[in-house]
OpenMM code with the backbone's topology and positions (N, CA, C; nanometers):
from openmm import Vec3, app, unit

residues = "SER VAL PHE LEU LEU LEU PHE PHE ALA LYS LYS LYS PHE ASP LEU ASP ILE PHE ALA ASN LYS LYS ASN ILE LYS ILE LEU ASN TRP ILE LEU CYS PHE VAL CYS LEU ALA PHE ALA VAL THR ILE SER VAL ILE ASP TRP ASN GLY PHE LYS PRO ILE LYS GLU PHE ALA TYR ASN GLY TRP LEU LYS PHE ILE PHE GLN TYR ILE TYR TYR PHE PHE GLU THR ALA LEU VAL PHE LEU ILE ILE ILE PHE GLY GLN GLU ALA GLY GLU LYS TRP PHE LYS GLN ASP LYS ILE PRO TYR GLY GLY ILE LEU THR ALA LEU THR TRP GLY LEU ILE HIS CYS LEU THR LYS GLY ASP ILE ILE THR GLY LEU LEU SER PHE VAL ALA ALA LEU LEU PHE GLY THR VAL TYR VAL LEU SER LYS LYS ASN ILE TYR ILE ALA PHE PRO PHE ILE LEU VAL MET PHE VAL PHE".split()
positions = [
    Vec3(0.6185, -1.3209, 0.4439),
    Vec3(0.5969, -1.1792, 0.4684),
    Vec3(0.6690, -1.1329, 0.5959),
    Vec3(0.6738, -1.2200, 0.6973),
    Vec3(0.7427, -1.1854, 0.8219),
    Vec3(0.8904, -1.1618, 0.7951),
    Vec3(0.9518, -1.2533, 0.7202),
    Vec3(1.0949, -1.2413, 0.6937),
    Vec3(1.1260, -1.1221, 0.6041),
    Vec3(1.0353, -1.0893, 0.5131),
    Vec3(1.0525, -0.9725, 0.4276),
    Vec3(1.0489, -0.8439, 0.5105),
    Vec3(0.9549, -0.8346, 0.6032),
    Vec3(0.9483, -0.7187, 0.6932),
    Vec3(1.0757, -0.7068, 0.7768),
    Vec3(1.1231, -0.8177, 0.8279),
    Vec3(1.2439, -0.8161, 0.9099),
    Vec3(1.3669, -0.7789, 0.8274),
    Vec3(1.3712, -0.8247, 0.7030),
    Vec3(1.4821, -0.7903, 0.6139),
    Vec3(1.4858, -0.6398, 0.5902),
    Vec3(1.3723, -0.5806, 0.5574),
    Vec3(1.3682, -0.4366, 0.5314),
    Vec3(1.3905, -0.3545, 0.6587),
    Vec3(1.3435, -0.4038, 0.7711),
    Vec3(1.3669, -0.3343, 0.8984),
    Vec3(1.5154, -0.3292, 0.9299),
    Vec3(1.5841, -0.4365, 0.9015),
    Vec3(1.7287, -0.4399, 0.9263),
    Vec3(1.8019, -0.3510, 0.8277),
    Vec3(1.7631, -0.3596, 0.7033),
    Vec3(1.8314, -0.2831, 0.5978),
    Vec3(1.8062, -0.1330, 0.6086),
    Vec3(1.6824, -0.0952, 0.6296),
    Vec3(1.6471, 0.0470, 0.6281),
    Vec3(1.6639, 0.1150, 0.7642),
    Vec3(1.6311, 0.0435, 0.8731),
    Vec3(1.6317, 0.1058, 1.0055),
    Vec3(1.7360, 0.0467, 1.1002),
    Vec3(1.8175, -0.0434, 1.0498),
    Vec3(1.9188, -0.1105, 1.1301),
    Vec3(1.8568, -0.1776, 1.2527),
    Vec3(1.7403, -0.2354, 1.2357),
    Vec3(1.6699, -0.3060, 1.3425),
    Vec3(1.6848, -0.4559, 1.3198),
    Vec3(1.7747, -0.5161, 1.3928),
    Vec3(1.7978, -0.6601, 1.3828),
    Vec3(1.7466, -0.7253, 1.5107),
    Vec3(1.6263, -0.7798, 1.5037),
    Vec3(1.5646, -0.8347, 1.6243),
    Vec3(1.6351, -0.9614, 1.6724),
    Vec3(1.7118, -1.0254, 1.5854),
    Vec3(1.7796, -1.1491, 1.6225),
    Vec3(1.9123, -1.1234, 1.6940),
    Vec3(1.9614, -1.0016, 1.6890),
    Vec3(2.0926, -0.9703, 1.7468),
    Vec3(2.0882, -0.9556, 1.8986),
    Vec3(1.9751, -0.9186, 1.9532),
    Vec3(1.9651, -0.8941, 2.0970),
    Vec3(1.9534, -1.0259, 2.1727),
    Vec3(2.0575, -1.0582, 2.2472),
    Vec3(2.0568, -1.1814, 2.3266),
    Vec3(2.0893, -1.1501, 2.4726),
    Vec3(2.0457, -1.0311, 2.5158),
    Vec3(2.0715, -0.9901, 2.6541),
    Vec3(2.0051, -1.0858, 2.7524),
    Vec3(2.0735, -1.1085, 2.8638),
    Vec3(2.0130, -1.1826, 2.9738),
    Vec3(1.9281, -1.0860, 3.0550),
    Vec3(1.8313, -1.1408, 3.1260),
    Vec3(1.7478, -1.0551, 3.2088),
    Vec3(1.7628, -1.0956, 3.3551),
    Vec3(1.7283, -1.0026, 3.4418),
    Vec3(1.7400, -1.0260, 3.5856),
    Vec3(1.6321, -1.1232, 3.6322),
    Vec3(1.6575, -1.1827, 3.7461),
    Vec3(1.5637, -1.2806, 3.8034),
    Vec3(1.4259, -1.2191, 3.8273),
    Vec3(1.4215, -1.0929, 3.8681),
    Vec3(1.2926, -1.0255, 3.8886),
    Vec3(1.2146, -1.0181, 3.7576),
    Vec3(1.2842, -0.9913, 3.6474),
    Vec3(1.2174, -0.9853, 3.5176),
    Vec3(1.1618, -1.1225, 3.4782),
    Vec3(1.2386, -1.2293, 3.5078),
    Vec3(1.1885, -1.3646, 3.4816),
    Vec3(1.0611, -1.3901, 3.5611),
    Vec3(1.0641, -1.3543, 3.6873),
    Vec3(0.9482, -1.3753, 3.7738),
    Vec3(0.8280, -1.2984, 3.7198),
    Vec3(0.8498, -1.1736, 3.6818),
    Vec3(0.7398, -1.0923, 3.6293),
    Vec3(0.6870, -1.1475, 3.4968),
    Vec3(0.7756, -1.2025, 3.4140),
    Vec3(0.7300, -1.2672, 3.2899),
    Vec3(0.6407, -1.3867, 3.3219),
    Vec3(0.6790, -1.4657, 3.4220),
    Vec3(0.5958, -1.5796, 3.4607),
    Vec3(0.4635, -1.5350, 3.5229),
    Vec3(0.4642, -1.4228, 3.5937),
    Vec3(0.3393, -1.3674, 3.6474),
    Vec3(0.2472, -1.3266, 3.5320),
    Vec3(0.3027, -1.2604, 3.4315),
    Vec3(0.2236, -1.2230, 3.3135),
    Vec3(0.1684, -1.3470, 3.2443),
    Vec3(0.2515, -1.4508, 3.2339),
    Vec3(0.2081, -1.5768, 3.1744),
    Vec3(0.0916, -1.6366, 3.2525),
    Vec3(0.1037, -1.6414, 3.3831),
    Vec3(-0.0028, -1.6972, 3.4674),
    Vec3(-0.1315, -1.6162, 3.4531),
    Vec3(-0.1172, -1.4850, 3.4495),
    Vec3(-0.2348, -1.3982, 3.4351),
    Vec3(-0.3010, -1.4205, 3.2992),
    Vec3(-0.2201, -1.4320, 3.1930),
    Vec3(-0.2748, -1.4537, 3.0585),
    Vec3(-0.3461, -1.5882, 3.0488),
    Vec3(-0.2895, -1.6917, 3.1084),
    Vec3(-0.3542, -1.8224, 3.1065),
    Vec3(-0.4849, -1.8173, 3.1849),
    Vec3(-0.4853, -1.7447, 3.2957),
    Vec3(-0.6085, -1.7276, 3.3743),
    Vec3(-0.7156, -1.6577, 3.2912),
    Vec3(-0.6757, -1.5536, 3.2194),
    Vec3(-0.7698, -1.4829, 3.1312),
    Vec3(-0.8258, -1.5790, 3.0269),
    Vec3(-0.7387, -1.6608, 2.9693),
    Vec3(-0.7821, -1.7572, 2.8685),
    Vec3(-0.8805, -1.8584, 2.9268),
    Vec3(-0.8528, -1.9072, 3.0454),
    Vec3(-0.9433, -2.0039, 3.1106),
    Vec3(-1.0805, -1.9407, 3.1339),
    Vec3(-1.0813, -1.8143, 3.1736),
    Vec3(-1.2087, -1.7431, 3.1933),
    Vec3(-1.2806, -1.7274, 3.0601),
    Vec3(-1.2070, -1.6827, 2.9581),
    Vec3(-1.2659, -1.6578, 2.8275),
    Vec3(-1.3185, -1.7859, 2.7629),
    Vec3(-1.2435, -1.8943, 2.7751),
    Vec3(-1.2798, -2.0204, 2.7115),
    Vec3(-1.3652, -2.1101, 2.8011),
    Vec3(-1.3849, -2.0679, 2.9232),
    Vec3(-1.4617, -2.1500, 3.0170),
    Vec3(-1.3947, -2.2860, 3.0369),
    Vec3(-1.2631, -2.2828, 3.0425),
    Vec3(-1.1832, -2.4042, 3.0580),
    Vec3(-1.0479, -2.3853, 2.9927),
    Vec3(-0.9711, -2.4918, 2.9882),
    Vec3(-0.8367, -2.4879, 2.9317),
    Vec3(-0.8463, -2.4944, 2.7796),
    Vec3(-0.8042, -2.3882, 2.7123),
    Vec3(-0.8227, -2.3708, 2.5684),
    Vec3(-0.7759, -2.4898, 2.4839),
    Vec3(-0.6535, -2.5411, 2.4997),
    Vec3(-0.6119, -2.6533, 2.4138),
    Vec3(-0.7008, -2.7771, 2.4287),
    Vec3(-0.7435, -2.8068, 2.5488),
    Vec3(-0.8306, -2.9234, 2.5702),
    Vec3(-0.9659, -2.9012, 2.5032),
    Vec3(-1.0199, -2.7817, 2.5195),
    Vec3(-1.1495, -2.7487, 2.4574),
    Vec3(-1.1400, -2.7579, 2.3048),
    Vec3(-1.0314, -2.7010, 2.2495),
    Vec3(-1.0171, -2.7020, 2.1037),
    Vec3(-0.9934, -2.8435, 2.0504),
    Vec3(-0.9169, -2.9215, 2.1214),
    Vec3(-0.8944, -3.0597, 2.0783),
    Vec3(-1.0250, -3.1375, 2.0782),
    Vec3(-1.1037, -3.1214, 2.1836),
    Vec3(-1.2318, -3.1917, 2.1927),
    Vec3(-1.3278, -3.1462, 2.0827),
    Vec3(-1.3264, -3.0193, 2.0513),
    Vec3(-1.4183, -2.9643, 1.9520),
    Vec3(-1.3721, -2.9937, 1.8093),
    Vec3(-1.2401, -2.9830, 1.7845),
    Vec3(-1.1885, -2.9905, 1.6474),
    Vec3(-1.1410, -3.1289, 1.6047),
    Vec3(-1.1050, -3.2143, 1.6984),
    Vec3(-1.0398, -3.3394, 1.6609),
    Vec3(-0.8916, -3.3147, 1.6369),
    Vec3(-0.8153, -3.4225, 1.6252),
    Vec3(-0.6693, -3.4074, 1.6241),
    Vec3(-0.6153, -3.3375, 1.5003),
    Vec3(-0.6696, -3.3655, 1.3794),
    Vec3(-0.6147, -3.3069, 1.2579),
    Vec3(-0.6398, -3.1559, 1.2517),
    Vec3(-0.7616, -3.1170, 1.2743),
    Vec3(-0.7955, -2.9746, 1.2739),
    Vec3(-0.7232, -2.9025, 1.3880),
    Vec3(-0.7083, -2.9699, 1.5010),
    Vec3(-0.6360, -2.9149, 1.6160),
    Vec3(-0.4914, -2.8831, 1.5783),
    Vec3(-0.4241, -2.9759, 1.5115),
    Vec3(-0.2847, -2.9546, 1.4704),
    Vec3(-0.2735, -2.8337, 1.3784),
    Vec3(-0.3594, -2.8258, 1.2790),
    Vec3(-0.3545, -2.7123, 1.1873),
    Vec3(-0.3930, -2.5817, 1.2559),
    Vec3(-0.4830, -2.5881, 1.3514),
    Vec3(-0.5200, -2.4689, 1.4286),
    Vec3(-0.3985, -2.4146, 1.5029),
    Vec3(-0.3193, -2.5033, 1.5604),
    Vec3(-0.2042, -2.4590, 1.6383),
    Vec3(-0.0866, -2.4171, 1.5504),
    Vec3(-0.0784, -2.4702, 1.4301),
    Vec3(0.0186, -2.4175, 1.3324),
    Vec3(-0.0224, -2.2747, 1.2960),
    Vec3(-0.1514, -2.2554, 1.2745),
    Vec3(-0.2031, -2.1212, 1.2473),
    Vec3(-0.1725, -2.0264, 1.3637),
    Vec3(-0.1930, -2.0714, 1.4866),
    Vec3(-0.1637, -1.9879, 1.6033),
    Vec3(-0.0164, -1.9465, 1.6077),
    Vec3(0.0734, -2.0363, 1.5695),
    Vec3(0.2152, -2.0029, 1.5677),
    Vec3(0.2401, -1.8842, 1.4748),
    Vec3(0.1845, -1.8904, 1.3540),
    Vec3(0.2054, -1.7819, 1.2588),
    Vec3(0.1307, -1.6550, 1.2987),
    Vec3(0.0135, -1.6700, 1.3572),
    Vec3(-0.0592, -1.5523, 1.4058),
    Vec3(0.0190, -1.4848, 1.5181),
    Vec3(0.0784, -1.5641, 1.6057),
    Vec3(0.1619, -1.5087, 1.7125),
    Vec3(0.2802, -1.4333, 1.6540),
    Vec3(0.3397, -1.4876, 1.5484),
    Vec3(0.4531, -1.4191, 1.4841),
    Vec3(0.4102, -1.2818, 1.4313),
    Vec3(0.2912, -1.2740, 1.3730),
    Vec3(0.2435, -1.1444, 1.3214),
    Vec3(0.2113, -1.0475, 1.4353),
    Vec3(0.1482, -1.0971, 1.5398),
    Vec3(0.1201, -1.0131, 1.6566),
    Vec3(0.2525, -0.9663, 1.7182),
    Vec3(0.3487, -1.0556, 1.7211),
    Vec3(0.4809, -1.0229, 1.7750),
    Vec3(0.5462, -0.9100, 1.6951),
    Vec3(0.5285, -0.9110, 1.5634),
    Vec3(0.5824, -0.8022, 1.4810),
    Vec3(0.5166, -0.6684, 1.5148),
    Vec3(0.3867, -0.6700, 1.5389),
    Vec3(0.3188, -0.5461, 1.5794),
    Vec3(0.3800, -0.4958, 1.7099),
    Vec3(0.4050, -0.5874, 1.8022),
    Vec3(0.4662, -0.5496, 1.9304),
    Vec3(0.6052, -0.4913, 1.9082),
    Vec3(0.6870, -0.5581, 1.8289),
    Vec3(0.8243, -0.5130, 1.8045),
    Vec3(0.8262, -0.3749, 1.7401),
    Vec3(0.7545, -0.3600, 1.6294),
    Vec3(0.7577, -0.2324, 1.5577),
    Vec3(0.6879, -0.1221, 1.6370),
    Vec3(0.5813, -0.1559, 1.7078),
    Vec3(0.5143, -0.0577, 1.7930),
    Vec3(0.6047, -0.0111, 1.9054),
    Vec3(0.6810, -0.1039, 1.9629),
    Vec3(0.7740, -0.0688, 2.0703),
    Vec3(0.8845, 0.0222, 2.0183),
    Vec3(0.9390, -0.0113, 1.9031),
    Vec3(1.0452, 0.0717, 1.8438),
    Vec3(0.9938, 0.2126, 1.8156),
    Vec3(0.8750, 0.2226, 1.7592),
    Vec3(0.8178, 0.3539, 1.7285),
    Vec3(0.7928, 0.4335, 1.8558),
    Vec3(0.7322, 0.3711, 1.9555),
    Vec3(0.7035, 0.4401, 2.0815),
    Vec3(0.8298, 0.4895, 2.1494),
    Vec3(0.9328, 0.4077, 2.1497),
    Vec3(1.0590, 0.4494, 2.2118),
    Vec3(1.1234, 0.5646, 2.1365),
    Vec3(1.1122, 0.5633, 2.0040),
    Vec3(1.1672, 0.6743, 1.9246),
    Vec3(1.0903, 0.8035, 1.9491),
    Vec3(0.9591, 0.7930, 1.9504),
    Vec3(0.8756, 0.9119, 1.9640),
    Vec3(0.8790, 0.9702, 2.1042),
    Vec3(0.8752, 0.8850, 2.2043),
    Vec3(0.8580, 0.9325, 2.3418),
    Vec3(0.9825, 0.9203, 2.4290),
    Vec3(1.0903, 0.8636, 2.3731),
    Vec3(1.2200, 0.8538, 2.4439),
    Vec3(1.2073, 0.7847, 2.5805),
    Vec3(1.1283, 0.6804, 2.5863),
    Vec3(1.1064, 0.6073, 2.7105),
    Vec3(1.0982, 0.4584, 2.6756),
    Vec3(1.1791, 0.3751, 2.7406),
    Vec3(1.1811, 0.2337, 2.7035),
    Vec3(1.1155, 0.1412, 2.8064),
    Vec3(1.0529, 0.1962, 2.9075),
    Vec3(0.9900, 0.1141, 3.0118),
    Vec3(0.8399, 0.0928, 2.9884),
    Vec3(0.7819, 0.1682, 2.8977),
    Vec3(0.6391, 0.1586, 2.8682),
    Vec3(0.6194, 0.0596, 2.7528),
    Vec3(0.5241, -0.0336, 2.7637),
    Vec3(0.5043, -0.1336, 2.6570),
    Vec3(0.4218, -0.0784, 2.5401),
    Vec3(0.4843, 0.0102, 2.4627),
    Vec3(0.4145, 0.0722, 2.3498),
    Vec3(0.3625, -0.0317, 2.2508),
    Vec3(0.4425, -0.1348, 2.2260),
    Vec3(0.3998, -0.2400, 2.1338),
    Vec3(0.2770, -0.3127, 2.1841),
    Vec3(0.2699, -0.3344, 2.3149),
    Vec3(0.1518, -0.3972, 2.3735),
    Vec3(0.0305, -0.3072, 2.3655),
    Vec3(0.0526, -0.1784, 2.3846),
    Vec3(-0.0581, -0.0820, 2.3749),
    Vec3(-0.1124, -0.0794, 2.2322),
    Vec3(-0.0211, -0.0736, 2.1340),
    Vec3(-0.0641, -0.0741, 1.9940),
    Vec3(-0.1384, -0.2032, 1.9601),
    Vec3(-0.0844, -0.3146, 2.0052),
    Vec3(-0.1485, -0.4444, 1.9798),
    Vec3(-0.2851, -0.4511, 2.0469),
    Vec3(-0.2947, -0.3990, 2.1678),
    Vec3(-0.4232, -0.3972, 2.2388),
    Vec3(-0.5260, -0.3134, 2.1628),
    Vec3(-0.4822, -0.1997, 2.1103),
    Vec3(-0.5741, -0.1107, 2.0400),
    Vec3(-0.6143, -0.1626, 1.9022),
    Vec3(-0.5294, -0.2446, 1.8419),
    Vec3(-0.5627, -0.2976, 1.7094),
    Vec3(-0.6185, -0.4388, 1.7232),
    Vec3(-0.5326, -0.5348, 1.7468),
    Vec3(-0.5722, -0.6751, 1.7540),
    Vec3(-0.6684, -0.7005, 1.8705),
    Vec3(-0.6449, -0.6402, 1.9847),
    Vec3(-0.7281, -0.6640, 2.1024),
    Vec3(-0.8700, -0.6130, 2.0869),
    Vec3(-0.8825, -0.4867, 2.0513),
    Vec3(-1.0166, -0.4292, 2.0419),
    Vec3(-1.0979, -0.4829, 1.9249),
    Vec3(-1.0300, -0.5236, 1.8176),
    Vec3(-1.1049, -0.5764, 1.7030),
    Vec3(-1.1789, -0.7048, 1.7405),
    Vec3(-1.1317, -0.7718, 1.8453),
    Vec3(-1.2017, -0.8908, 1.8920),
    Vec3(-1.3410, -0.8573, 1.9453),
    Vec3(-1.3628, -0.7339, 1.9875),
    Vec3(-1.4980, -0.6929, 2.0295),
    Vec3(-1.5959, -0.7076, 1.9128),
    Vec3(-1.5484, -0.6761, 1.7930),
    Vec3(-1.6338, -0.6840, 1.6755),
    Vec3(-1.6404, -0.8247, 1.6180),
    Vec3(-1.5266, -0.8943, 1.6157),
    Vec3(-1.5231, -1.0244, 1.5502),
    Vec3(-1.5757, -1.1374, 1.6367),
    Vec3(-1.5680, -1.1244, 1.7669),
    Vec3(-1.6134, -1.2322, 1.8551),
    Vec3(-1.7554, -1.2103, 1.9059),
    Vec3(-1.8096, -1.0920, 1.8837),
    Vec3(-1.9491, -1.0687, 1.9151),
    Vec3(-1.9809, -1.0305, 2.0586),
    Vec3(-1.8806, -1.0248, 2.1442),
    Vec3(-1.9104, -0.9768, 2.2792),
    Vec3(-1.7932, -0.8946, 2.3319),
    Vec3(-1.8270, -0.7990, 2.4138),
    Vec3(-1.7280, -0.7041, 2.4630),
    Vec3(-1.6296, -0.7674, 2.5621),
    Vec3(-1.6743, -0.8670, 2.6373),
    Vec3(-1.5868, -0.9308, 2.7364),
    Vec3(-1.4679, -0.9970, 2.6673),
    Vec3(-1.4928, -1.0725, 2.5616),
    Vec3(-1.3843, -1.1367, 2.4877),
    Vec3(-1.2892, -1.0314, 2.4315),
    Vec3(-1.3436, -0.9232, 2.3813),
    Vec3(-1.2600, -0.8146, 2.3304),
    Vec3(-1.1738, -0.7527, 2.4386),
    Vec3(-1.2326, -0.7297, 2.5552),
    Vec3(-1.1558, -0.6707, 2.6652),
    Vec3(-1.0494, -0.7669, 2.7176),
    Vec3(-1.0813, -0.8953, 2.7216),
    Vec3(-0.9814, -0.9935, 2.7633),
    Vec3(-0.8667, -1.0008, 2.6626),
    Vec3(-0.8978, -0.9898, 2.5347),
    Vec3(-0.7931, -0.9857, 2.4316),
    Vec3(-0.7095, -0.8592, 2.4449),
    Vec3(-0.7744, -0.7497, 2.4785),
    Vec3(-0.7057, -0.6224, 2.5009),
    Vec3(-0.6033, -0.6375, 2.6139),
    Vec3(-0.6473, -0.6949, 2.7257),
    Vec3(-0.5581, -0.7148, 2.8412),
    Vec3(-0.4447, -0.8112, 2.8054),
    Vec3(-0.4773, -0.9183, 2.7329),
    Vec3(-0.3748, -1.0146, 2.6919),
    Vec3(-0.2684, -0.9465, 2.6061),
    Vec3(-0.3107, -0.8603, 2.5145),
    Vec3(-0.2155, -0.7884, 2.4290),
    Vec3(-0.1245, -0.6978, 2.5114),
    Vec3(-0.1801, -0.6330, 2.6125),
    Vec3(-0.0964, -0.5513, 2.7015),
    Vec3(0.0064, -0.6387, 2.7736),
    Vec3(-0.0356, -0.7581, 2.8127),
    Vec3(0.0571, -0.8509, 2.8777),
    Vec3(0.1668, -0.8958, 2.7820),
    Vec3(0.1324, -0.9191, 2.6555),
    Vec3(0.2333, -0.9567, 2.5563),
    Vec3(0.3402, -0.8477, 2.5460),
    Vec3(0.2946, -0.7237, 2.5352),
    Vec3(0.3888, -0.6112, 2.5249),
    Vec3(0.4715, -0.5947, 2.6507),
    Vec3(0.4110, -0.6210, 2.7639),
    Vec3(0.4831, -0.6111, 2.8912),
    Vec3(0.5938, -0.7162, 2.8976),
    Vec3(0.5642, -0.8369, 2.8538),
    Vec3(0.6666, -0.9424, 2.8520),
    Vec3(0.7810, -0.9032, 2.7586),
    Vec3(0.7484, -0.8431, 2.6460),
    Vec3(0.8532, -0.7999, 2.5522),
    Vec3(0.9459, -0.6975, 2.6175),
    Vec3(0.8892, -0.6035, 2.6898),
    Vec3(0.9707, -0.5026, 2.7599),
    Vec3(1.0480, -0.5664, 2.8751),
    Vec3(0.9814, -0.6520, 2.9525),
    Vec3(1.0477, -0.7179, 3.0657),
    Vec3(1.1650, -0.8054, 3.0214),
    Vec3(1.1533, -0.8620, 2.9024),
    Vec3(1.2598, -0.9486, 2.8511),
    Vec3(1.3718, -0.8678, 2.7858),
    Vec3(1.3647, -0.7358, 2.7986),
    Vec3(1.4653, -0.6460, 2.7393),
    Vec3(1.4733, -0.6634, 2.5878),
    Vec3(1.3566, -0.6918, 2.5271),
    Vec3(1.3412, -0.7080, 2.3829),
    Vec3(1.4235, -0.8238, 2.3273),
    Vec3(1.4495, -0.9221, 2.4108),
    Vec3(1.5181, -1.0427, 2.3677),
    Vec3(1.4121, -1.1388, 2.3137),
    Vec3(1.4089, -1.1555, 2.1808),
    Vec3(1.3035, -1.2375, 2.1210),
    Vec3(1.3153, -1.3842, 2.1595),
    Vec3(1.4343, -1.4271, 2.1972),
    Vec3(1.4548, -1.5661, 2.2360),
    Vec3(1.3880, -1.5963, 2.3710),
    Vec3(1.3629, -1.4929, 2.4469),
    Vec3(1.2873, -1.5057, 2.5718),
    Vec3(1.1416, -1.4683, 2.5478),
    Vec3(1.1195, -1.3540, 2.4836),
    Vec3(0.9845, -1.2998, 2.4688),
    Vec3(0.8938, -1.3856, 2.3817),
    Vec3(0.9434, -1.4304, 2.2662),
    Vec3(0.8544, -1.5032, 2.1756),
    Vec3(0.7993, -1.6316, 2.2367),
    Vec3(0.8824, -1.7163, 2.2998),
    Vec3(0.8231, -1.8363, 2.3614),
    Vec3(0.7183, -1.8036, 2.4683),
    Vec3(0.7445, -1.7010, 2.5487),
    Vec3(0.6456, -1.6620, 2.6492),
    Vec3(0.5158, -1.6190, 2.5821),
    Vec3(0.5273, -1.5326, 2.4827),
    Vec3(0.4078, -1.4801, 2.4158),
    Vec3(0.3348, -1.5916, 2.3416),
    Vec3(0.4088, -1.6828, 2.2809),
    Vec3(0.3455, -1.7954, 2.2129),
    Vec3(0.2646, -1.8797, 2.3112),
    Vec3(0.3229, -1.9117, 2.4252),
    Vec3(0.2495, -1.9897, 2.5249),
    Vec3(0.1304, -1.9119, 2.5774),
    Vec3(0.1486, -1.7819, 2.6005),
    Vec3(0.0373, -1.6986, 2.6465),
    Vec3(-0.0757, -1.6988, 2.5419),
    Vec3(-0.0387, -1.6930, 2.4166),
    Vec3(-0.1347, -1.6868, 2.3070),
    Vec3(-0.2078, -1.8194, 2.2887),
    Vec3(-0.1336, -1.9274, 2.2984),
    Vec3(-0.1883, -2.0599, 2.2699),
    Vec3(-0.2698, -2.1153, 2.3856),
    Vec3(-0.2266, -2.0877, 2.5087),
    Vec3(-0.2946, -2.1448, 2.6239),
    Vec3(-0.3906, -2.0468, 2.6848),
] * unit.nanometer
topology = app.Topology()
chain = topology.addChain("A")
for resn in residues:
    res = topology.addResidue(resn, chain)
    for name in ("N", "CA", "C"):
        topology.addAtom(name, app.Element.getBySymbol(name[0]), res)
């Protein structure tokens, strides 16, 4: 489904997310790492420890492996929301410095965690994490080769 969406986005809207290979400035790299550190801190607070260690201890190695394969694909879907949300926001508001994709992701994926996880704190932490994902996408100048690994690590850890 991800590749089908990307195929139609390229064909209909001339949006080729794989074509952008811009380099980013050192300040942008630093800010991406700051976002990463903040997201990992949020995860440690939310999980009451380091998420991969907790999940490995709880799930065992086989379930842990499949859980992290699932996280990879879930990150890809969240990443698509960020990409398409960013494109829409930039078209509508003519501004490319605001993380519209992160805002959309925060309002959809982030806030729904309030309902699915049963407590508002987890939902708010997911909301903030989604804003950080969108911020990294903007900071990376929409270079998926930079943004996706950062967001994946932020999501997984």
